[in-house]
N, C-alpha and C positions, 0 to 999 in steps of 0.2 A: 122162212124166217124163224128165229128163235123166240120162244115165249118170253114175254116181259116179266122180270122178277120184281117183286115188291121191294122197296128200299129197306135196308137193314137198320134197325134201331138198336143202339147200344145202351145197355144198362150201366149205371154207375157202379164202380167197384166198391163193395162194402168191406170194412175191416173184419178180419177173422176174429171170432169170439171164442175164447177158450176159458177153462176154469182157472187158469193160472193168472194171477195178478202180480205184476212186478211193482213192488213197493221198496223204496230205499230203506236199507237197514232192517229188513224183515228177517228176524231170526238170527242175525249175526251182529256182533258188536261193531260199532262204527269206530273210526279212528279217534274220535274224541270221547268215547265212553271208557271209563276206567274199569278194569277187571281186577279183582282182589284175590289174594292167596287164601287157600283153604286152611292153611296151618296157622299163619301169623296175622293175616289181614292186611299185609303190605300189598302195594300195587304190583301187578305182574306185567310182563312184557312178552311179546311174541318172539321166539327165537327158533327159527327153522320150523320144526313140526311140534314144538312144545311151548308151553307157557312157563316162564321162569320168574320167580319172585325176586324183586330188587332188594328186599330186606333180608330174608333168610336163605335165599338161593334154591328153594324147593322147585323142582321141575315136575310138571304134570305131563304125562304121555299124551300123544295126539289121539290115540284111540282106546286107551285104557288097558292095553296089554302089558 
């Protein structure tokens, strides 16, 4: 005869804890936050990979190059 094995007890799964905390709008502008032009102070909008001013037309590069 085979040896009797003790019953298996399962531990509850605990969530993984990391140093990263996901918070809404952390570090990025949300869709309702206005961004303003560095030259004239007008409101800018996102156009592909650049920000473009609706007042003076100034475009800021995506990465500063």
